[in-house]
N, C-alpha and C positions, 0 to 999 in steps of 0.2 A: 194879639190880633183882635181887632174889633169885630164882634159878631154881627153878621148881616141878617136881614130877614127878607124872604121873598114870598109873595102871594100871587104869583103868576106873571108878573111883569117887571121883575127886578132886572137891573143890568147884569149881563153875563160877565163873569170874570175873564180876563185874558188867559190864553192858553199858557200852560207852564210845561216845562220839560219833564220827562219821566224821571222818577226818583224812587229808589227802593224805600218802602216804608211810608209812602205818602198816604195820607188819610183825609177823608172828607167827613166832618162831624155834622150830623143833622139833628136838630131839636124839634121833633114832631109833637108840639105841645097843643093841647086842646084849648080852643078859645073859650074865654069866659063870656057867657051870654049876657046881653044887656039886661040889667035889672036883677040878675041872679045874686044870691047871697047879699052882702052889703054892697053899697054903691061904690065899688072900686073903680077908679079911673082907668082908662085904657093905658095911660102912662105907667101906672103902678103895675098893671098886669105885665106890660112889656118889660119893665125893669126886672121883674121876677124871672121872666123867661130868659132874659140875657144872663142873669146870674146862674141859672140852671145850665145854660149852654156853656158858659165860662167854666163851670165845674166839669162838665163832660169833656171839654177841651183839655183841661188839666189832667183828667184821667188818662186820656190818650197820650199826652206828653209824658206821663209817669212811666210809660214803658217805651220811651224813646221813639215814639211815632212822630213823623213830621206832618203837622196839621197844615194841609194845603188851603183849607177854607173851613169856616164854621158857619152854619146857616140855621136860622130859625124858620121852621116850616109850620105855621099855625094850621090846625085842622079843626073841622067842625065836629067830626065824629071818627071813631076808630073803625077802619074797614077790616072785615074778617080775613080777606085774602092777602092784603099787603100793608095793613095798618094805616097807610096814607092813601089818598085818592089817586086815580089814574093820572090826572094832570100833573100832580106833584112827583109821581114816579118818573114821568117823562122829563120834567125839569131836572131832577136829580141825575137821571141818566145822561143828560146833556152836560152837566157839570162834571160827572165822572170822566166822560170822554175828553172834555176840554182841558181838564186839570191833570189828566193822565194819572189818576189815583188808583191804587190797588185795593183799598179797603174803605168801606163806608161804615161809620159807627152811628147807629141809631140810638139816641138817648131815651130809650124806652125798653120795656120788656116785650120781646117779640115771641109769638108762638112759633113752634118749629115750621109750620106750613107758611107763615108770613115771612120768615127768614129765607126759606127756600125760594118762594116766589120772587122776593126782592132780588136775590142773587141772579135769578134768571133774567129779570127785567133790566137790571143795572149792569150785568156782565162784570161784576166785581164781588169780592168777598164781602159779606155783611156780618157785622158783629153788633149784638145789642148790649145794653148797659150791664146786664148780668154777666155775659161772656167777657166783657171788657174788665170788669172788676175781678173776675176769676183769673184772667191773664195776669193782672197786676199782683194778685196774691200769690200766684204760681211763681213769679219772679222774686218776690220779696221774702217768702218763707225761708228761714235759715235753719231752724231746729228740726229735729226728726219729727216731733209732733206736729209742728206747723206744716211741714211738707206732706205728711200723711193726711192732715185735715183738708188741705187745699186739693190734693188729688182726689180725695173722696167726694168733695163738693163738685169738682169738675166732672167726675164720672157720672154722678147723679144727674147733672145738668145735660151731659152729652147723651146719656141713655135715651132721653126722650127726643133726641134730634137725629137719630139714624134714619132720616127720611130723605137723604140727599139724592140727587139725580145721577150721581156718579155710577158708571156702568158696572164697576166691580161689585157694587152692592146689589145689583139686580141679577147677576149671574147665578144659575143653579149650580150646586156642587153635589156630586155624588158622595156616597158614604158606604162604609162597611158595617154599619150598625153601631160601632163604638164611637163614631164621630158625630153622632146626633141624628143618624138615620138618613137614608137616601132622600134626596130632594130638599134637604134643609137649605134655605136661601142664605146667602152671605150675610144679609142684614140680621137674620136670626142668630147666626153664629157669632156675629159681632156683639149682639146684645147679651148672649150667653157668656162670652168672654169678659165683657164689662161687669156682669153680675158676679162672676167668679172673682174678679179683681176687687170689687167692692166688698165682698165677704171677707177676703183676705185682709184688706185695709182695716175693716172694722175690728177684726181680731187683733191686729197689731196695735191699733189705737187703744184697745182695752188694756194691753200690757203697759203701754206708755203712761196711760192715765193712772194705772195702779201705782207706778213708780212716783208719779206726781203726788198722789195721795199720801204715800209714805213720807215724802219730803215735807208736805204740809203738816203731817202729824208731828214730825220732828220739830218744826218751827213752833207748833202749839205747845210743845212740852217746855220750850225755853223759858217763858212764852214770848213770842213776838206778835204784837198786834199788826194787822195789815191795813194799809191805806192804799186805795186803788185810784188811779187816774182814769177817768173816762171823758169822752168828748167827741165832737165832730172832728173828722180828719182835718189836719192842718190848723187845729185850734191852738197849737203851741204846747201840747202835752209833753213832748219829749224835751223841749227847751226848758220847761218848768221842772221836769224830772231832773235834768242835769243841774239846774240851779239849786234845787232842794237837797240833792244828794252829792253834789260835786262829782257826778259821774261824767262819762263821755259817750253817752248813747247818741246814735245818729239823729240829728235834728236838722231838717231841711224844709225849705218852703216848697213842699211837694205833698201831693195827696198820698196817703198810706206810706209815709217815709218809714214808719215803724210798724212792723207786723207781729213779730214774735214777742211774747210778754217778757219783761225784764224786771228783776227784783233787785233792789239795793237797800242798804240800811239807811234809815232816816233818823238823824239826831234831833231830838226835841229840846226846847229851850232849857228845861230843868234837868237835863242829863239823861232822860229816858230815851229809849229807842223804839222804832217801829220799822216795819218793812214796807217800802213804797213800791208799788207795782205800776208799770207803764204798759198799757194794753193797746190793742189795735184800735184805730180811730173808727168811729161810726160814720155813716153816710146816709143820705136819703135813699129810699128804695134799696136798702141793703138786701141782697139776694137771700131768700129764706134758707137756701142751701148752706150759706155761709154762717148764718146765725146758729143753725143747728150744728154744723160741723165744728164751729169754734166755741161751742158751749163749754167744752172741757178747758180750753185755754182761758175762757172768761170766768172760770171757777174762782180765780183770785178776786174777781169783782163780787161774785156771789158770797164769798166767805169774808169779804173785807169788813172791818169794824167801821171804817169811815170811807166814804166815796167822795172824791173831788170831781165835780162836774166842771171841766175846764171849757170855757166859752171864749171864742174870739169876739169880744164885744164890739170890735170895730167893723165887723163884717156887716154888709147891708142886709143880709138874710139871717142875722143872729137869732131872731125869734123863731124862724122856721127851723133853723139848725137845732135849737133847743128842743123843739117838738119832736124832731127826728130822733135825737138821742133818748128822749123820754120814752118814745115808742119802743126802741130796742131794749131799754131797761125793763120795760113791762114784759116784753117777750122773754126776758131772762128771769122773770118772776120777782123783780125789784120794783118797789114803789118809789117813783121819782119824787114824790111829795113827802118822803120820810125825812123830816127835818132833823131827827135825832141821828141820822146816819149820813146824809148827803150835805155837802157844803158846795155852794155855787161859787165858782172862781171866775171873775170877769178879767180875762187876760188881754194883753196888748194895749193897755192904757197909754203906753208911750207914744201911740199914734195920735193922741189927742193933744191939743194945746191946753194951756192953763185954764181958760174959760170953759172949754168943753169938759175938762176933767172935773172941774168944780160942779158942773151940772150932773155928771155921772155920780159923784159923791152924794149929791142931794137926792138923786133917784134911789141910790142904795140905802140911804138913811131912812127913807120913807117905807122901806120894806118891813114886813112883820118881823118881830124880834126872833121868832123861831125859824125864819127863812132869810138869814142874812146873805149878803153878797160881798165877797172879798175882792177888792180891786188890786190887781197886781200887774207887773210887767216882768215876764220871765226873762226878757232880754236885759233890762237894767237892774232888776232885783227890787224895784220899788214894790212895797206892800208884802214882800215875802215874809218878813219877821212877824207881821200881824197874822198872816196865814198860818205860820207854824204855831203861833200861840193859840189860834182857833182850833187847829188840829189837836193840839195837846189837851185843850179844854174839853173837846168832844170825846176824846179817848178817856179822859179822866172821869167823865160822867158815868162810864161803864165800869169803873174800878172803885175799890174801897181804900180810903186813906186811913192808916193806923199809926199810933204812937207806941213805941216800945223802948226798952232799955236792955242792952246786951253787954255782958262782961267783956272787957277789952281782950281778954285771953281766949275768948271763944272765936278763934279764927275761922273755924269751919262754918259756924253759924253766920258770921258776918259775910263770909264769902257766898254762902247760899242765898242770903238776902240780896246781894248785888246781882246774882245770876237770875233770880226768880222774881224780883220785885223792882220797882222804880224807887230808888232812894232819893227822897226830896231834901232831907237835911240829916246831918250827922255831926254831933258835937260830943267831945270827950269831957266827962265830969267825974272826978273821983274814981278813976279806973273803969268807968263804964261809958259806953257809947249810947247817948240818947238819940234815937233815930225816928224820923217820920218817913214812912214808906207807902207806896201805892201798889196794890196787888189786884190781880184778876179774882173774880168770884171763886174760881177753882182752887186758888191758893190761900184764900182768906182764912179758912179754918186751920190750916197748917201753921200759919204765922201766929194766929191767936193762941193756939194750944202750945206751940213750942216756945214762943217768946213772951207769953202773957201780954200780948198786944191789946190795946184798947182803941176804940174809934177816936180819930183825931178831932180835936176841938181847936179851931183857929182862935188865936188870941187877938 
């Protein structure tokens, strides 16, 4: 559906029949004042607004809502009572009636009082961007931890919104002392019950997180290095994950197709292994409740040796999406400019023709050596071998390469090396295996002392 814009005099859409799940998506975006910032053209600003509205529409469709219409409603300032002005409220009320929609999605963060006032004026349920994303996460969470985290975030969001005009929240309820005292209002009781549930969820999450820490400690003893995929939602992370690991993780042209983290073994070019982690996609204005709630899930990113920032380089807002991902990484305490840890992956190059692809290659070639960009197509596999080599090289920079010689009869020692080190070469000479291995700093002294290993010198 092509997004429309109204500023008081747009043509009204024709009436549509009632349909369960019909939704009207509104983009109440602030106008850029003339002369502000750099001299952006109105066309550029409008294109950005349309991209934002298109994303909001995709969010609504991600939970199977039927989008009856999507409208850009430019505003000059945010109104404390209803976010948008009175005239626009009346315009939207007319659309709600003519389209017979049940839900209005506002692509912004609404204060509880703004949401309540809009519902009264529009005579329809109103959901803001935060609530919509929470609904998506609630449907997509599959693991126990993911479900707990979503419910916790939703309750924290809902706690501040117990200001509805529904009559059952305004009735007084008597008590016998142990029920909260006589005269406790229903809204106070609801808040208390929510707080009790939040406390229980936080306790359960601590137990789940303790289990995850044990699993992580087990992987560190092996040791497996971790490579984590991050990126804007729908950037193609899961498709790339499947391509790199030959897995079968759900990958769809859909916002937040993947929610729960997934770990699979990643085979490196020279026989080494790492663990590849696919995480939840980021998005602009990601609710702070979710960043906090999913911090434990994102610990795989925090602990990762290498982070692949996957970008949909074909998207018209690719630069803005990069900024949004960088902002979330900073919230997690990760420096997005850490060139020793982060590799930028420009995905979906299959959408470009040969001339455009050559231009992209030239742009990537002009980047600083310590901030390379790897061009790939997760769909066709183009550039994946070069990406794997870059991952291996980045991981190798954090490990020590050693030369050693082991008696061929020392089966236990050779087996230990294969389990605890990356065997780069192994040749049999006169009853001994001459080996070159790469090990973590934690295992270096063990290898040196047990096998008389020496630093590797390339010939």
